[in-house]
MARSE-129764 format. One record per residue: residue in three letters; residue number from 0; chain; y, z, x of N, C-alpha, C in turn. Coordinates in steps of 0.2 Angstrom, whole numbers. Atoms other than C-alpha are relative to their C-alpha. Layout:
N
ALA; NUM; A; Y; Z; X; Y; Z; X; Y; Z; X
...
***
This chain:
274
UNK; 0; A; -1; -5; -6; -89; -11; 58; 3; -4; 6
UNK; 1; A; -3; 4; -6; -78; -16; 73; -1; 5; 6
UNK; 2; A; 1; -4; -6; -82; -10; 90; 5; -3; 5
UNK; 3; A; -6; 2; -5; -67; -10; 103; -3; 2; 7
UNK; 4; A; 2; -1; -7; -70; -12; 121; 2; 7; 3
UNK; 5; A; -2; -7; -3; -70; 5; 131; -3; 0; 7
UNK; 6; A; 3; -1; -7; -74; 11; 148; -1; 7; 2
UNK; 7; A; 1; -7; -2; -81; 27; 156; 4; 1; 6
UNK; 8; A; -4; -2; -6; -69; 35; 168; -2; 8; 1
UNK; 9; A; 2; -7; -2; -73; 51; 178; 6; 3; 2
UNK; 10; A; -6; -3; -1; -58; 62; 176; 0; 7; 3
UNK; 11; A; 0; -7; -3; -55; 77; 187; 4; 5; -4
UNK; 12; A; -3; -5; 5; -51; 92; 176; 2; 6; 4
UNK; 13; A; -1; -6; -5; -51; 105; 191; -2; -3; 6
UNK; 14; A; 2; 2; -6; -53; 103; 209; -8; -1; 1
UNK; 15; A; 7; 1; -1; -70; 95; 212; -4; -1; -6
UNK; 16; A; 4; 0; 6; -75; 94; 194; 2; -6; -4
UNK; 17; A; -2; 6; 4; -75; 77; 185; -4; 0; -7
UNK; 18; A; 3; 1; 6; -79; 74; 167; -1; -7; -2
UNK; 19; A; 1; 7; 2; -86; 58; 160; 4; -1; -7
UNK; 20; A; -4; 1; 6; -73; 51; 147; -1; -7; -2
UNK; 21; A; 0; 6; 3; -75; 36; 136; 7; -2; -2
UNK; 22; A; -7; 1; 1; -58; 28; 136; 1; -7; -3
UNK; 23; A; -1; 7; 3; -52; 14; 124; 4; -5; 5
UNK; 24; A; -3; 5; -5; -46; -2; 133; 8; 1; -1
UNK; 25; A; -7; 0; 2; -29; 1; 124; 1; 6; -4
UNK; 26; A; -1; -6; 5; -20; 15; 115; 5; -2; -5
UNK; 27; A; -5; 2; 5; -11; 5; 102; -1; 3; -7
UNK; 28; A; 1; -3; 6; -18; 16; 88; 0; 7; 1
UNK; 29; A; 0; -8; -1; -17; 35; 84; -6; 2; 4
UNK; 30; A; 6; -3; -4; -28; 45; 96; -4; 5; -3
UNK; 31; A; 5; -5; 2; -43; 55; 91; -4; 2; 6
UNK; 32; A; 4; -2; -5; -52; 65; 104; -6; 3; -3
UNK; 33; A; 6; -2; 3; -70; 68; 100; -4; 5; 5
UNK; 34; A; 3; -5; -4; -79; 84; 107; -7; 2; -3
UNK; 35; A; 7; -1; 2; -98; 86; 106; -3; 7; -1
UNK; 36; A; 4; -7; 0; -110; 100; 102; -3; 1; 6
UNK; 37; A; 4; -2; -6; -119; 110; 115; -7; -4; -1
UNK; 38; A; 7; 4; 0; -135; 100; 120; 1; -7; -1
UNK; 39; A; -1; 7; 2; -127; 83; 116; 5; -3; 5
UNK; 40; A; -5; 4; -4; -117; 69; 125; 5; -3; -5
UNK; 41; A; -5; 4; 4; -103; 58; 119; -4; -5; -4
UNK; 42; A; 4; 4; 4; -117; 47; 112; -1; 2; -7
UNK; 43; A; 1; -2; 7; -118; 58; 97; 6; -2; -5
UNK; 44; A; -5; 3; 4; -102; 50; 91; 0; -8; -1
UNK; 45; A; 1; 7; 1; -109; 32; 91; 2; -2; -7
UNK; 46; A; -1; 2; 7; -109; 31; 72; 8; 0; -2
UNK; 47; A; -7; -1; 1; -91; 37; 71; 4; -6; 4
UNK; 48; A; -3; 5; -4; -86; 25; 85; -1; -7; -4
UNK; 49; A; 1; 7; 3; -94; 10; 76; 4; -1; -6
UNK; 50; A; -4; 1; 6; -84; 14; 60; 7; 0; 1
UNK; 51; A; -7; -2; -1; -67; 19; 67; 3; -3; 6
UNK; 52; A; -3; 2; -6; -64; 11; 84; 5; -5; -1
UNK; 53; A; -5; 5; 2; -55; -3; 76; 6; 2; -3
UNK; 54; A; -6; -2; 3; -43; 8; 67; 3; 6; 4
UNK; 55; A; -2; -6; -4; -41; 23; 79; -1; -1; 7
UNK; 56; A; 2; 0; -7; -40; 25; 98; -4; 6; 1
UNK; 57; A; 5; -6; -1; -56; 36; 101; -1; 1; 7
UNK; 58; A; 1; -2; -6; -57; 46; 116; -6; 5; 0
UNK; 59; A; 6; -4; 0; -75; 53; 119; -1; 3; 7
UNK; 60; A; 1; -3; -7; -80; 65; 133; -6; 4; 0
UNK; 61; A; 5; -5; -1; -95; 74; 139; 2; 7; 2
UNK; 62; A; -2; -7; -2; -92; 93; 139; -3; 1; 7
UNK; 63; A; 3; -2; -7; -94; 100; 157; -7; 2; -1
UNK; 64; A; 7; -2; 0; -112; 102; 161; -4; -4; -5
UNK; 65; A; 3; 4; 5; -117; 89; 148; 0; -8; 2
UNK; 66; A; 0; 7; -1; -121; 70; 149; 1; -2; 7
UNK; 67; A; -1; 3; -7; -114; 61; 164; 6; 4; 3
UNK; 68; A; -5; -4; -3; -101; 75; 167; -3; 4; 6
UNK; 69; A; 3; -4; -5; -102; 86; 182; -3; 7; -3
UNK; 70; A; 3; -6; 2; -112; 102; 181; 2; 6; 5
UNK; 71; A; -2; -5; -4; -102; 115; 190; -3; 7; -1
UNK; 72; A; 2; -7; 1; -108; 133; 193; 4; 4; -4
UNK; 73; A; -4; -4; 5; -103; 145; 180; 4; 6; 4
UNK; 74; A; 1; -1; 7; -97; 156; 173; 4; -5; -4
UNK; 75; A; -4; 4; 4; -91; 144; 159; 4; 5; -5
UNK; 76; A; -4; -4; 5; -78; 151; 146; 4; -5; -5
UNK; 77; A; -4; 5; 5; -69; 144; 131; 6; -2; 2
UNK; 78; A; -7; 2; -3; -52; 144; 140; -2; -6; 4
UNK; 79; A; 1; 5; -5; -60; 133; 153; -2; -7; -4
UNK; 80; A; 1; 6; 4; -67; 121; 140; 6; -3; -3
UNK; 81; A; -6; 2; 2; -50; 120; 132; 4; -3; 5
UNK; 82; A; -4; 3; -5; -41; 117; 148; -3; -7; 2
UNK; 83; A; 3; 6; -1; -53; 103; 151; 3; -6; -4
UNK; 84; A; -2; 5; 5; -47; 94; 136; 8; -2; 2
UNK; 85; A; -8; 1; -2; -28; 97; 141; 0; -5; 7
UNK; 86; A; 0; 4; -7; -33; 89; 159; -1; -7; -2
UNK; 87; A; 1; 7; 2; -40; 74; 150; 6; -3; -3
UNK; 88; A; -6; 2; 3; -25; 72; 139; 6; -2; 5
UNK; 89; A; -5; 1; -5; -13; 74; 154; -2; -7; 5
UNK; 90; A; 2; 6; -5; -23; 61; 165; 1; -7; -4
UNK; 91; A; 0; 6; 4; -23; 48; 151; 8; 0; -3
UNK; 92; A; -7; 0; 3; -4; 52; 147; 1; 0; -7
UNK; 93; A; 0; -1; 8; -7; 57; 129; 3; 7; -1
UNK; 94; A; -4; -6; 1; 6; 69; 123; -3; 4; -6
UNK; 95; A; 2; -4; 6; -2; 73; 106; -6; -4; -2
UNK; 96; A; 6; 3; 3; -19; 69; 98; -3; 4; -6
UNK; 97; A; 4; -4; 5; -30; 74; 83; -6; 1; 4
UNK; 98; A; 6; -3; -3; -44; 84; 90; -6; 1; -5
UNK; 99; A; 5; -1; 4; -61; 83; 82; -6; 2; 4
UNK; 100; A; 5; -4; -4; -74; 95; 88; -6; 2; -5
UNK; 101; A; 6; -2; 4; -92; 98; 81; -4; 6; 4
UNK; 102; A; 4; -6; -3; -101; 115; 84; 4; 3; 6
UNK; 103; A; -4; -2; -6; -96; 120; 102; 7; -4; 0
UNK; 104; A; -6; 4; 0; -83; 106; 101; 5; 3; -5
UNK; 105; A; -5; -3; 4; -75; 114; 86; 3; 7; 2
UNK; 106; A; -2; -6; -3; -74; 131; 94; 5; -2; 6
UNK; 107; A; -5; 2; -4; -65; 122; 108; 7; -2; -3
UNK; 108; A; -6; 2; 4; -53; 114; 95; 4; 6; -2
UNK; 109; A; -4; -6; 3; -49; 132; 88; 4; 3; 6
UNK; 110; A; -3; -3; -6; -45; 138; 106; 7; -5; 1
UNK; 111; A; -6; 5; -1; -33; 122; 108; 5; 2; -5
UNK; 112; A; -5; -1; 5; -25; 125; 91; 4; 7; 1
UNK; 113; A; -4; -6; -1; -21; 143; 95; 4; 1; 6
UNK; 114; A; -3; -1; -6; -16; 141; 113; 4; -6; 3
UNK; 115; A; -3; 6; -2; -10; 123; 115; 2; -4; -6
UNK; 116; A; -1; 4; 6; -5; 118; 98; 5; -5; 0
UNK; 117; A; -5; 6; -1; 10; 107; 104; -4; -6; 2
UNK; 118; A; 3; 6; -2; -3; 95; 110; -4; -3; -6
UNK; 119; A; 4; 2; 6; -12; 93; 93; 4; -2; -6
UNK; 120; A; -3; 3; 6; -7; 82; 79; -4; 3; -6
UNK; 121; A; 4; -3; 5; -21; 89; 69; -7; 2; 3
UNK; 122; A; 7; -3; -2; -39; 97; 70; -5; -2; -5
UNK; 123; A; 6; 1; 4; -56; 92; 63; -5; 5; 3
UNK; 124; A; 4; -5; -2; -67; 107; 64; -7; -1; -4
UNK; 125; A; 6; 2; 3; -85; 101; 60; -6; 5; 2
UNK; 126; A; 7; -3; -1; -101; 111; 58; 1; 6; 5
UNK; 127; A; -2; -5; -5; -93; 126; 67; 1; 6; -3
UNK; 128; A; -2; -7; 2; -88; 144; 67; 5; 3; 5
UNK; 129; A; -5; -3; -5; -75; 155; 75; -3; 5; 5
UNK; 130; A; 4; -4; -5; -89; 165; 83; -7; -1; -2
UNK; 131; A; 7; 2; 1; -108; 163; 85; -5; 5; 2
UNK; 132; A; 5; -5; -2; -117; 179; 85; -7; -1; -3
UNK; 133; A; 0; -6; -5; -129; 187; 90; 0; -3; 7
UNK; 134; A; 0; 2; -7; -125; 186; 108; -7; -1; 4
UNK; 135; A; 7; 0; -3; -143; 190; 113; -4; -6; -1
UNK; 136; A; 3; 6; 1; -149; 174; 105; 2; -5; 5
UNK; 137; A; -3; 5; -5; -138; 163; 117; -2; 2; 7
UNK; 138; A; 2; -2; -7; -142; 174; 132; -8; -2; 1
UNK; 139; A; 7; 2; 0; -161; 172; 128; -1; -7; 1
UNK; 140; A; 1; 8; -1; -159; 153; 126; 2; -2; 7
UNK; 141; A; -2; 2; -7; -149; 152; 142; -6; 1; 5
UNK; 142; A; 5; -2; -5; -163; 161; 151; -6; -4; -1
UNK; 143; A; 5; 5; 1; -176; 150; 143; 0; -7; 3
UNK; 144; A; -1; 6; -3; -169; 134; 149; 1; 0; 7
UNK; 145; A; -1; 0; -7; -165; 140; 166; -7; 1; 3
UNK; 146; A; 7; -1; -2; -184; 145; 167; -4; -6; -1
UNK; 147; A; 5; 5; 3; -193; 131; 157; 3; -7; -1
UNK; 148; A; -3; 6; 1; -180; 117; 156; 1; -1; -7
UNK; 149; A; -2; 2; 6; -173; 108; 141; -6; -2; -5
UNK; 150; A; 5; 3; 4; -189; 101; 135; -3; 5; -6
UNK; 151; A; 2; -5; 5; -194; 117; 126; 4; 1; -6
UNK; 152; A; -5; -1; 5; -179; 117; 115; 0; -6; -5
UNK; 153; A; -1; 6; 3; -180; 99; 109; -2; 0; -7
UNK; 154; A; 2; 0; 7; -190; 100; 93; 3; 5; -4
UNK; 155; A; -4; -5; 4; -182; 116; 87; 7; -2; -1
UNK; 156; A; -7; 2; 1; -165; 109; 90; 0; -6; -5
UNK; 157; A; 0; 5; 5; -169; 93; 80; -1; 3; -7
UNK; 158; A; 1; -3; 6; -175; 104; 66; 6; 3; -3
UNK; 159; A; -6; -3; 2; -159; 113; 65; 6; -6; -1
UNK; 160; A; -5; 5; 0; -148; 97; 68; 0; -5; -6
UNK; 161; A; 1; 5; 5; -155; 86; 55; -5; 2; -6
UNK; 162; A; 4; -2; 5; -163; 87; 38; -7; -4; 0
UNK; 163; A; 6; 4; 0; -181; 81; 36; 0; -7; -3
UNK; 164; A; -1; 6; 3; -175; 67; 25; 3; -5; 5
UNK; 165; A; -3; 4; -5; -164; 60; 39; -5; -2; 6
UNK; 166; A; 5; 1; -5; -178; 62; 52; -5; -5; -2
UNK; 167; A; 5; 5; 3; -189; 52; 41; 3; -7; -1
UNK; 168; A; -3; 6; 1; -177; 38; 37; 3; -3; 6
UNK; 169; A; -3; 3; -7; -170; 36; 55; -4; 3; 6
UNK; 170; A; 4; -2; -6; -184; 39; 67; 3; -2; 7
UNK; 171; A; -2; 3; -7; -176; 28; 81; 6; 4; 2
UNK; 172; A; -6; -4; -2; -159; 38; 80; -3; 7; 2
UNK; 173; A; 3; -6; -2; -169; 54; 80; -3; 1; 7
UNK; 174; A; 3; 0; -7; -178; 49; 95; 5; 0; 5
UNK; 175; A; -6; 0; -5; -162; 45; 104; 3; 6; 1
UNK; 176; A; -3; -7; -1; -155; 62; 100; -5; 4; 4
UNK; 177; A; 5; -4; -4; -171; 70; 106; 1; -1; 7
UNK; 178; A; -1; 2; -7; -169; 61; 122; 6; 3; 3
UNK; 179; A; -6; -3; -2; -151; 66; 123; 0; 8; 1
UNK; 180; A; 0; -7; -1; -155; 84; 121; -4; 2; 6
UNK; 181; A; 4; -2; -6; -169; 84; 134; 3; -2; 6
UNK; 182; A; -3; 2; -6; -158; 75; 146; 6; 5; 2
UNK; 183; A; -5; -5; -2; -145; 89; 146; -2; 4; 6
UNK; 184; A; 2; -5; -5; -144; 98; 162; -1; 7; -2
UNK; 185; A; 2; -7; 2; -152; 115; 160; 6; 5; 2
UNK; 186; A; -5; -5; -2; -138; 124; 170; 7; -1; -5
UNK; 187; A; -6; 2; 5; -124; 115; 159; -1; 3; -7
UNK; 188; A; 2; -3; 7; -133; 120; 143; 1; 7; 0
UNK; 189; A; 0; -8; -1; -135; 138; 149; 7; 2; 1
UNK; 190; A; -7; -2; 0; -117; 139; 154; 4; 0; -6
UNK; 191; A; -4; 0; 7; -111; 134; 137; -3; 5; -5
UNK; 192; A; 3; -6; 4; -124; 146; 129; 4; 6; 2
UNK; 193; A; -4; -6; -2; -114; 159; 139; 7; 0; -4
UNK; 194; A; -6; 0; 3; -98; 153; 131; -1; 2; -8
UNK; 195; A; 1; -1; 7; -105; 154; 113; -2; 7; -1
UNK; 196; A; 2; -7; 0; -112; 172; 117; 6; 4; -1
UNK; 197; A; -6; -5; 0; -95; 179; 119; 6; -2; -3
UNK; 198; A; -7; 2; 3; -81; 168; 112; 1; 2; -7
UNK; 199; A; -1; -2; 7; -73; 174; 96; 7; -1; -1
UNK; 200; A; -7; 2; 2; -58; 165; 89; 3; 3; -6
UNK; 201; A; -2; -2; 7; -57; 174; 73; 7; 4; 0
UNK; 202; A; -7; -3; 0; -41; 185; 78; 5; -5; 1
UNK; 203; A; -5; 5; -1; -32; 168; 83; 0; -5; -5
UNK; 204; A; -1; 5; 5; -35; 158; 68; 7; -1; -3
UNK; 205; A; -6; 1; 4; -19; 162; 60; 6; -3; 5
UNK; 206; A; -5; 3; -5; -10; 155; 76; 0; -7; 0
UNK; 207; A; 1; 7; 0; -16; 138; 72; 5; -3; -6
UNK; 208; A; -5; 2; 5; -2; 128; 63; 0; -7; -2
UNK; 209; A; 1; 7; 2; -7; 110; 63; -4; -2; -6
UNK; 210; A; 5; 1; 5; -16; 101; 49; -7; 1; 2
UNK; 211; A; 7; -1; -2; -34; 106; 49; -5; -2; -6
UNK; 212; A; 5; 1; 5; -49; 99; 40; -7; 3; 3
UNK; 213; A; 6; -3; -1; -65; 109; 40; -6; -5; -3
UNK; 214; A; 5; 4; 3; -81; 99; 38; -7; 4; 1
UNK; 215; A; 7; -4; 0; -98; 108; 34; -5; -5; -3
UNK; 216; A; 6; 4; 2; -115; 102; 31; -4; 5; -5
UNK; 217; A; 3; -4; 6; -123; 108; 14; -7; 3; 3
UNK; 218; A; 7; -2; -2; -140; 110; 23; 0; 2; 8
UNK; 219; A; 0; -2; -7; -134; 117; 40; -2; 7; 1
UNK; 220; A; 3; -7; -1; -144; 132; 45; 4; 4; 6
UNK; 221; A; -3; -3; -6; -133; 135; 61; 7; 3; -2
UNK; 222; A; -6; -2; 2; -116; 135; 53; 1; -2; -7
UNK; 223; A; 0; 2; 7; -118; 135; 34; 8; 0; -3
UNK; 224; A; -7; 0; 3; -103; 132; 23; 4; 7; -1
UNK; 225; A; -4; -7; 0; -99; 151; 22; 4; 1; 6
UNK; 226; A; -4; -1; -6; -94; 150; 40; 6; -4; 0
UNK; 227; A; -6; 4; 1; -82; 136; 36; 5; 3; -4
UNK; 228; A; -4; -4; 5; -75; 146; 22; 4; 5; 4
UNK; 229; A; -4; -5; -4; -70; 159; 35; 5; -3; 4
UNK; 230; A; -5; 3; -4; -61; 147; 45; 6; -2; -5
UNK; 231; A; -5; 2; 4; -51; 140; 30; 4; 6; -2
UNK; 232; A; -3; -6; 2; -47; 158; 25; 5; 2; 5
UNK; 233; A; -4; -2; -5; -40; 161; 42; 6; -4; 2
UNK; 234; A; -5; 5; -2; -29; 145; 44; 4; -2; -6
UNK; 235; A; -4; 2; 5; -15; 142; 33; 0; -7; -1
UNK; 236; A; 0; 7; 2; -16; 126; 24; -6; -4; 2
UNK; 237; A; 7; 4; -1; -34; 121; 30; -3; -2; -6
UNK; 238; A; 4; 3; 6; -45; 111; 19; -7; -1; 2
UNK; 239; A; 7; 0; -2; -63; 110; 18; -4; -5; -4
UNK; 240; A; 5; 4; 3; -77; 98; 13; -7; 1; 2
UNK; 241; A; 8; -1; -1; -96; 99; 12; -3; -6; -1
UNK; 242; A; 3; 7; 1; -106; 84; 16; -8; 1; 0
UNK; 243; A; 7; 0; 1; -124; 80; 12; -4; -1; 7
UNK; 244; A; 3; 1; -7; -131; 84; 30; -1; 7; 2
UNK; 245; A; 1; -6; -3; -137; 97; 41; 5; 1; 6
UNK; 246; A; -5; -2; -5; -129; 102; 58; 4; -5; 3
UNK; 247; A; -4; 6; -3; -124; 85; 66; 2; -5; -5
UNK; 248; A; -2; 4; 6; -115; 78; 51; 3; -6; 2
UNK; 249; A; -3; 6; -2; -106; 65; 61; -6; -6; 1
UNK; 250; A; 6; 4; -1; -124; 57; 64; -3; -1; -7
UNK; 251; A; 4; 0; 6; -132; 61; 47; 4; -3; -6
UNK; 252; A; -4; 2; 6; -117; 57; 35; 6; -3; 3
UNK; 253; A; -6; 2; -4; -106; 46; 46; 5; -4; -5
UNK; 254; A; -5; 3; 4; -97; 36; 32; 4; 6; -3
UNK; 255; A; -4; -5; 2; -91; 52; 24; 4; 4; 5
UNK; 256; A; -3; -3; -6; -87; 60; 41; 6; -4; 2
UNK; 257; A; -5; 4; -2; -77; 45; 45; 6; 0; -5
UNK; 258; A; -5; -1; 5; -68; 46; 29; 5; 6; 0
UNK; 259; A; -3; -7; -1; -63; 64; 32; 5; -1; 6
UNK; 260; A; -4; 1; -6; -56; 59; 49; 6; -5; -1
UNK; 261; A; -6; 4; 2; -45; 45; 42; 5; 4; -5
UNK; 262; A; -4; -4; 4; -39; 58; 29; 5; 5; 4
UNK; 263; A; -4; -4; -4; -33; 70; 43; 5; -4; 4
UNK; 264; A; -5; 4; -4; -25; 56; 52; 6; -1; -5
UNK; 265; A; -6; 1; 5; -14; 53; 36; 4; 7; -1
UNK; 266; A; -4; -7; 0; -10; 72; 35; 4; 1; 6
UNK; 267; A; -4; -1; -6; -5; 72; 53; 6; -4; 0
UNK; 268; A; -5; 4; 0; 6; 58; 51; 6; 2; -5
UNK; 269; A; -5; -2; 5; 14; 65; 35; 4; 7; 3
UNK; 270; A; -2; -6; -2; 16; 82; 44; 6; -2; 6
UNK; 271; A; -5; 2; -5; 25; 73; 59; 7; -2; -3
UNK; 272; A; -6; 3; 4; 37; 64; 47; 4; 6; -3
UNK; 273; A; -4; -5; 3; 42; 80; 38; 2; 6; 5
***
């Protein structure tokens, strides 16, 4: 595993709002943008960075309201999350990239594919769905964190995100992720809950034309493989793989996840040539 030097930049995506972006020291290799789940920071991609930073130019960022990014007042919506990515690409002078989003990040990827497809060489949609009903669950969760803070959600989130076997064999990484969840700003988390309550990309899936790889977790209670199959049905040419993991498959099954990322890069290059 090779780690390439990178730096954190705070990139303005709209007036007065800056997002924390982990930028590689150089862009000599194909670019992949990594977008995290709700409740996580760019640190959830550490395993993928360890495996692929020597082969790809990885751009990781903290979604607005998360990690070290600004926490603007809401309301948040899926268009704004997608435009944040375009602002990052513009700031870094990246014309096209493969976008890899997990959960909320995957929903952002679908919006990008449907609305800014010219900026995408390919899409990885991991542990995600085109909508996340019921809305009441997300509104209740937003209200809970606004009232009680993130600490009340940590254990239940870990139970959804990872299998018991992973939590047992990787207690240190599980503890790191628990800290990541707990450190998420309550208002940022709640704002993204509001996104998940209402966003529905199902009618737009057929507008996505770039190469698409869907990644599911066999043990994922939040977005089971059946939700991935819905995406594959809606996007012409999309492919799907199921990994031995729960919801955060990039952490629990990083070797297999990295392999799928390399495969979509090859498909993207082939599509560009043809």
